[in-house]
C-alpha positions in Angstrom: -82.8 -128.1 -106.3 -81.1 -125.6 -103.9 -83.0 -122.5 -102.7 -80.6 -120.4 -104.7 -81.3 -122.3 -107.9 -85.0 -122.1 -107.3 -84.9 -118.4 -106.9 -82.8 -118.0 -110.0 -85.4 -120.0 -112.0 -88.3 -118.1 -110.5 -86.6 -114.7 -111.4 -85.9 -115.9 -114.9 -89.5 -116.9 -115.4 -90.7 -113.5 -114.0 -88.2 -111.7 -116.3 -89.5 -113.5 -119.4 -93.1 -112.8 -118.5 -92.4 -109.2 -117.8 -90.6 -108.7 -121.1 -93.5 -110.2 -123.0 -95.9 -107.8 -121.2 -93.8 -104.8 -122.2 -93.3 -105.3 -125.9 -96.0 -103.0 -127.1 -94.9 -100.2 -124.7 -91.3 -100.5 -126.0 -92.4 -99.9 -129.5 -94.2 -96.7 -128.5 -91.2 -95.4 -126.6 -89.1 -95.9 -129.7 -91.5 -93.8 -131.8 -91.5 -91.0 -129.3 -87.7 -91.0 -129.1 -87.4 -90.8 -132.9 -89.8 -87.9 -133.0 -88.0 -86.0 -130.3 -84.6 -86.7 -131.7 -85.7 -85.2 -135.0 -86.9 -82.1 -133.0 -83.5 -81.7 -131.4 -81.6 -82.2 -134.7 -83.8 -79.5 -136.3 -83.0 -77.1 -133.5 -79.3 -77.7 -133.8 -79.5 -77.1 -137.5 -81.6 -73.9 -137.2 -79.3 -72.6 -134.5 -76.2 -73.4 -136.6 -74.5 -75.3 -133.8 -70.8 -75.8 -134.4 -67.9 -77.2 -132.3 -66.6 -73.7 -131.4 -69.8 -73.4 -129.3 -68.4 -76.1 -127.0 -65.6 -74.0 -125.5 -65.8 -72.3 -122.1 -65.0 -68.9 -120.9 -63.6 -67.3 -117.7 -64.3 -64.4 -115.4 -67.5 -62.5 -116.1 -68.3 -64.5 -119.3 -69.3 -61.6 -121.5 -70.0 -62.7 -125.1 -69.9 -66.4 -124.2 -71.1 -67.8 -127.5 -71.5 -71.3 -126.1 -73.8 -70.2 -123.3 -75.8 -68.1 -125.7 -76.1 -70.9 -128.2 -77.2 -73.3 -125.5 -80.0 -70.9 -124.5 -81.0 -70.6 -128.2 -81.2 -74.4 -128.7 -83.2 -75.0 -125.6 -85.7 -72.3 -126.6 -86.1 -74.0 -130.0 -86.5 -77.5 -128.6 -89.0 -76.6 -125.9 -90.8 -74.1 -128.1 -90.2 -71.1 -125.9 -89.3 -67.5 -126.8 -86.3 -67.4 -124.5 -84.3 -69.9 -122.4 -81.9 -69.7 -119.4 -79.7 -72.8 -119.3 -77.0 -72.7 -116.7 -74.6 -75.0 -114.8 -75.0 -72.5 -112.0 -78.4 -74.0 -111.1 -77.4 -76.4 -108.3 -80.6 -78.6 -108.7 -84.0 -78.7 -110.2 -85.4 -77.2 -107.0 -83.0 -74.3 -107.4 -84.3 -73.6 -111.0 -87.9 -73.8 -109.8 -87.2 -71.6 -106.8 -85.5 -69.0 -109.0 -88.6 -68.8 -111.1 -90.9 -68.3 -108.1 -88.6 -65.8 -106.4 -88.0 -63.9 -109.6 -91.7 -63.6 -110.6 -93.6 -63.3 -107.3 -93.7 -60.2 -105.1 -95.2 -59.5 -101.7 -99.0 -59.6 -101.8 -99.2 -61.7 -105.0 -100.9 -65.1 -104.8 -99.4 -68.5 -105.8 -101.7 -71.4 -106.3 -100.4 -75.0 -106.4 -102.8 -76.9 -108.8 -101.9 -80.4 -107.7 -102.1 -80.4 -103.9 -99.0 -80.0 -101.8 -95.8 -79.9 -103.8 -93.0 -82.3 -103.0 -90.8 -81.9 -99.9 -88.0 -79.6 -101.1 -90.5 -77.2 -102.7 -92.5 -77.1 -99.4 -89.3 -75.5 -97.9 -89.1 -73.0 -100.8 -92.7 -71.9 -100.4 -92.5 -71.9 -96.6 -95.3 -74.3 -95.7 -92.8 -76.5 -93.8 -89.9 -75.3 -91.8 -88.6 -71.8 -91.7 -85.9 -71.6 -94.3 -84.6 -68.1 -94.7 -86.1 -66.2 -97.7 -89.0 -68.6 -98.4 -92.0 -67.2 -100.2 -94.3 -66.9 -97.3 -91.7 -64.9 -95.3 -91.5 -62.5 -98.2 -95.2 -61.8 -98.1 -96.3 -64.0 -101.0 -99.8 -65.5 -100.5 -100.2 -69.2 -101.0 -103.1 -71.6 -101.6 -103.4 -75.2 -102.7 -105.9 -77.0 -104.9 -106.7 -80.3 -103.1 -106.6 -83.6 -105.0 -109.6 -85.8 -105.6 -109.1 -89.5 -105.9 -105.4 -89.0 -106.4 -105.7 -86.6 -109.3 -106.6 -83.2 -110.6 -109.9 -81.7 -109.3 -111.3 -79.1 -111.7 -114.1 -78.1 -109.3 -111.6 -77.4 -106.5 -109.4 -75.4 -108.9 -112.4 -73.2 -109.8 -113.0 -72.7 -106.1 -109.4 -71.7 -105.5 -108.1 -69.7 -108.5 -109.5 -66.2 -108.9 -108.7 -63.0 -110.8 -106.2 -62.1 -108.0 -104.1 -65.2 -108.6 -100.7 -64.2 -110.0 -99.2 -67.7 -110.7 -100.4 -71.3 -110.8 -97.8 -73.9 -110.2 -98.4 -77.2 -112.1 -96.2 -80.0 -110.9 -96.0 -82.6 -113.7 -94.5 -85.4 -111.7 -95.8 -87.1 -108.6 -92.8 -86.4 -106.3 -93.1 -88.4 -103.1 -96.8 -88.8 -103.6 -99.3 -91.4 -104.7 -101.1 -89.3 -107.3 -100.9 -89.9 -111.0 -98.4 -88.0 -113.1 -99.9 -85.4 -115.4 -99.9 -86.1 -119.1 -99.5 -83.2 -121.6 -103.3 -83.4 -122.2 -103.9 -83.1 -118.5 -101.7 -80.0 -118.4 -103.5 -78.5 -121.3 -106.8 -79.0 -119.5 -105.5 -77.4 -116.3 -104.2 -74.4 -118.2 -107.5 -74.0 -120.1 -109.3 -73.9 -116.7 -106.9 -71.4 -115.3 -107.2 -69.1 -118.3 -111.0 -69.1 -117.9 -110.6 -68.0 -114.2 -107.5 -65.8 -114.3 -106.5 -64.9 -117.8 -103.4 -62.9 -116.7 -102.1 -65.6 -114.3 -98.7 -67.2 -115.1 -99.0 -70.9 -115.7 -95.7 -72.4 -114.5 -95.0 -76.1 -115.1 -92.4 -78.0 -113.0 -91.2 -80.2 -115.9 -88.8 -82.4 -113.9 -88.8 -86.0 -115.0 -91.2 -85.3 -117.8 -89.0 -84.1 -120.7 -89.2 -86.2 -123.9 -91.6 -88.7 -122.5 -94.2 -87.4 -125.0 -94.0 -85.7 -128.3 -95.1 -82.3 -126.9 -93.8 -80.2 -124.1 -95.9 -78.0 -121.7 -95.1 -74.7 -123.6 -96.8 -76.2 -126.7 -100.1 -76.5 -124.8 -100.2 -73.0 -123.3 -97.8 -73.0 -120.4 -96.0 -69.6 -119.9 -92.8 -70.9 -118.3 -91.2 -74.2 -117.4 -88.2 -75.3 -115.5 -86.2 -78.5 -114.8 -82.9 -80.1 -114.0 -80.1 -81.1 -116.4 -79.2 -84.2 -114.3 -82.6 -85.6 -115.2 -84.1 -86.1 -118.7 -82.8 -83.1 -120.5 -79.2 -83.8 -119.7 -79.2 -87.2 -121.2 -76.9 -88.6 -118.5 -74.0 -86.5 -119.7 -74.6 -83.0 -118.3 -72.6 -82.8 -115.1 -74.8 -80.3 -113.3 -77.3 -77.5 -114.0 -80.9 -76.6 -114.8 -83.0 -74.7 -117.3 -85.9 -72.3 -117.5 -87.7 -71.7 -120.8 -90.8 -69.7 -121.7 -92.1 -66.2 -122.5 -89.2 -63.8 -123.0 -90.4 -61.3 -120.5 -90.7 -63.9 -117.7 -87.4 -65.6 -118.4 -85.7 -62.2 -118.5 -87.0 -61.4 -115.0 -85.9 -64.9 -113.8 -82.3 -64.2 -115.1 -82.0 -61.2 -112.8 -83.0 -63.3 -109.8 -80.3 -65.9 -110.7 -77.5 -63.4 -111.1 -78.3 -60.0 -109.7 -80.6 -57.1 -110.6 -79.1 -55.4 -113.6 -76.9 -58.3 -114.7 -79.5 -60.8 -116.1 -78.3 -63.4 -118.5 -75.4 -61.5 -120.1 -72.9 -62.8 -117.6 -71.8 -66.2 -116.2 -68.7 -68.1 -117.3 -68.2 -71.9 -117.3 -64.6 -72.8 -117.9 -65.0 -76.5 -118.6 -67.1 -75.7 -121.7 -70.6 -76.8 -123.0 -70.0 -79.9 -125.0 -71.6 -82.2 -122.5 -74.7 -80.1 -122.2 -75.3 -80.1 -126.0 -74.4 -83.8 -126.3 -76.6 -84.7 -123.3 -79.5 -82.9 -124.9 -78.9 -84.8 -128.1 -78.9 -88.1 -126.2 -81.9 -87.1 -124.1 -84.8 -88.7 -126.1 -82.9 -92.0 -126.4 -81.9 -92.1 -122.8 -85.5 -91.3 -121.7 -86.8 -94.1 -123.8 -84.3 -96.5 -122.2 -85.5 -95.3 -118.7 -89.1 -95.7 -119.6 -88.4 -99.3 -120.7 -86.8 -99.9 -117.4 -89.8 -98.4 -115.5 -92.2 -100.6 -117.5 -90.1 -103.7 -116.8 -90.0 -102.9 -113.1 -93.8 -102.5 -113.0 -94.2 -105.9 -114.6 -91.7 -107.7 -112.4 -93.0 -106.4 -109.1 -96.7 -106.8 -110.0 -95.8 -110.4 -110.7 -94.4 -110.6 -107.2 -97.7 -109.3 -105.8 -96.9 -105.7 -105.0 -99.0 -102.6 -105.8 -97.2 -100.7 -108.6 -98.0 -97.4 -110.3 -98.1 -96.9 -113.2 -98.9 -100.5 -114.3 -96.9 -102.0 -117.1 -98.4 -100.8 -120.4 -99.9 -97.6 -118.9 -99.3 -94.2 -120.5 -96.3 -92.6 -119.0 -95.5 -88.9 -118.8 -92.5 -89.1 -116.4 -89.7 -91.5 -115.5 -91.0 -92.5 -112.0 -92.1 -95.9 -111.1 -93.5 -96.6 -107.7 -93.7 -99.9 -105.8 -95.5 -100.2 -102.5 -93.2 -102.5 -100.6 -95.4 -102.7 -97.4 -92.6 -102.8 -94.9 -89.4 -100.8 -94.1 -87.4 -104.1 -94.4 -88.6 -104.6 -97.9 -87.9 -101.0 -98.9 -84.3 -101.3 -97.6 -83.9 -104.7 -99.2 -85.0 -103.2 -102.6 -82.5 -100.4 -102.4 -79.7 -102.7 -101.3 -80.3 -105.0 -104.2 -80.4 -102.1 -106.7 -77.2 -100.6 -105.2 -75.4 -103.8 -105.7 -75.9 -103.5 -109.4 -74.7 -99.9 -109.6 -71.6 -99.1 -111.7 -70.4 -96.7 -109.0 -70.3 -97.7 -105.2 -71.8 -101.1 -106.0 -70.1 -102.4 -102.9 -71.8 -99.9 -100.6 -74.9 -100.8 -98.5 -77.4 -97.9 -98.4 -78.9 -97.0 -95.1 -81.7 -94.6 -94.2 -80.7 -91.1 -93.2 -81.9 -87.5 -92.9 -81.6 -85.3 -95.9 -82.1 -81.5 -96.2 -85.6 -80.6 -97.2 -87.3 -83.9 -96.3 -89.4 -84.7 -93.2 -88.7 -88.5 -92.9 -85.5 -90.5 -93.1 -84.7 -91.4 -96.7 -83.0 -94.5 -98.1 -81.4 -94.0 -101.5 -79.7 -96.3 -104.0 -77.8 -94.3 -106.5 -74.4 -95.4 -107.8 -74.2 -92.8 -110.5 -71.5 -91.3 -112.6 -73.0 -87.9 -111.9 -73.7 -87.5 -108.2 -77.4 -87.7 -107.5 -78.4 -88.0 -111.2 -81.9 -89.3 -111.4 -81.7 -90.0 -115.1 -79.2 -92.7 -114.1 -80.8 -95.8 -112.5 -81.6 -94.9 -108.9 -84.3 -95.5 -106.3 -85.2 -93.9 -103.1 -88.1 -93.6 -100.7 -89.1 -92.2 -97.3 -89.4 -94.5 -94.4 -93.1 -94.0 -93.9 -96.1 -96.2 -94.8 -96.8 -97.7 -97.2 -93.0 -97.8 -97.7 -93.1 -96.8 -101.3 -89.9 -96.9 -103.4 -89.6 -94.4 -106.2 -87.5 -95.9 -109.0 -86.3 -93.6 -111.8 -83.8 -93.4 -114.6 -81.6 -95.9 -116.4 -79.2 -94.9 -119.1 -79.4 -98.3 -120.7 -82.2 -100.8 -120.5 -79.8 -103.8 -119.9 -78.6 -102.1 -116.7 -82.2 -101.6 -115.6 -83.0 -105.3 -116.1 -80.1 -106.3 -114.0 -80.8 -103.7 -111.3 -84.5 -104.5 -111.0 -83.9 -108.2 -110.8 -81.2 -107.6 -108.2 -83.8 -105.7 -106.1 -86.3 -108.4 -106.6 -83.9 -111.1 -105.5 -83.2 -109.2 -102.2 -86.9 -108.8 -101.6 -87.6 -112.5 -102.4 -84.8 -113.6 -100.1 -86.2 -111.5 -97.3 -89.7 -113.0 -97.9 -88.3 -116.5 -97.7 -86.4 -115.8 -94.4 -89.6 -114.5 -92.9 -91.8 -117.4 -94.1 
């Protein structure tokens, strides 16, 4: 038997073993998706959504009924008093930064509850680099709650948060870190601890990658405000750009003035192409998230079979899309991304190479052949070239694509292993 045939047989055996390990998880993801789909349908019905809400406007965008209806629907779905959903947010980081810049003033204290936030947020805060307008340069005070054993440390929070704390930032996903993702129950516990220490502090949850992975969202367990990206979970793979902020009406109102201009708020802002893809993407969101979670579970099973450290493990509770694999060497990390890229629907012929990206400290290699540029609800993988050379896999609009992409990545890593043997 040729080496190629042996590898194909090995991969097929690993595939079948992985699928067998994932069956129980798949059933759970289906149940969560059904619950969240019903939640969205109820919101559409209560908001009286109609096709005339899909049309765009021009100029100032006064009385843009589509924009206003999109805000209403998001508020209903995420259980907030008010929402700000805009294509004008250029990324999830932009949405998060707008909340921070809109709500914090000089002398007020921000506390990060889960250690150091991910790279791009470090630039916003000002703990790395000197980007113009960062929080520290504006006189905002900043403290971090260190992690313990890769997770939340309630004792450290009690030693950090005080009555003078204005806001606590709770990052749901792990970012480029090795900590566990927060579940909704975890977030509820952190918020309860904050309330006991600083009852007036704003609990702000970075909800990126977490939407629709569970049956509850952070506002339902006491968060005051949340923000995220529309080219992740909440856009369902159809939203072409944008982000959202949802929460207490007074807080969202203040954020809207930071997005546009003081005095303008959320009453202006046109979008000529129209809003159909945003509504349709939200409708597709729970199903697409369930497909991505299947892909993540499958990847965990495949690469643990190959002897790599993975997190979460196949079958673990998931509260975001991200699957990590510690690939041990830079060569393995690059091989993984090359294999995944080869199974991308866009730019599948391109070989990804590491490079510098704005907001990141190390060279990044990224595999992302997506219909929406940079969309991380579509199957993609990236990682910094630093030990332990962890790849962060996310997304997957359809499970079949995830299977092919993950096996393509595994094949490249196996081939490299055989050449080095």
